[in-house]
N, C-alpha and C positions, 0 to 999 in steps of 0.2 A: 392688895391692901387699899381700903377706901380712904379718900381724901375729903377733908372738910374745908370749904371756902367760906370765909366770913366777910360780909359786906355791910356797910353802914353809910350813913349820910356823909357826903364829901369824899368818898373813896376813889373817885375818878373813873376813868374808862379802862376796863380790863379786858384782856383776851384770855379765855380759858382754853388750854390745849389738852386734848385727850380726856375730856370730861366723860365719865362713865355713868350714864343714867342707871338708876336702881342700885348703884354701888357708892358713888360719890354723893356728897351732900353740900348744898349751898344754904347757908344761914343768912337771912336778911334781917338786919337789926335797925334800930333808930327810927322806926316808923316810916321807912322809905316806901313801903307798900301801900300807904294810905289805908283805905278800908279793906283792901284785899287781905284775906286771912288764910287762904289755901293756895297750894301750888297752881291749881287750875285757874283761880282768880288772878293770881299774879301774871300768868301767861296771857290770859284774856285781856288784861288791862295794860300790860307793859311789853308784851311780846310782839316782835315783828321780824321780818326777814329783810336784811339789807345786804345787797351784793352777794346773795346766796348763803349768807350766814345768819344763824338765829341770834337775835339780840334782845336783851331785856333792857329797855331804856327808861329809867326812872325819872330823870330830869337832866338839865344841861350839865350837871356835875357828876352824874353817876350812870354808867351803863356797863353791861356785861355782855361780851360777844363770845360766842362759842364756835370753835373750829369744827366741832362734831356735826355730821350731816344727818343726824336723826331728827325725827319730828319732835315738836315741843311736848306733845301729850305724853311721850315716854318719860319726860322729866318731872311730871307733876309731883311724884312722891319724893323727889330729890330736893325740892324747894321747901325750906322750913322758914315760916314767918315767925320771928321772935318778937313778942310785944313786951 
């Protein structure tokens, strides 16, 4: 069963466990992605690897860390920018 994770401005720092690319979905709300409108743009703008984990770091008040060891590109279709 697919999970949907919803993030918006001020949601803090989260660790997603067992995120399944191509099955689970992350919705990004409240303009947190700036000009990025696709999963690929979100990854290129906000994605990094910290201590071996994939992280989307939007600002000092919002980041999403993944425990999954897959590459970011496999997640492109799982990231939905909601404007």
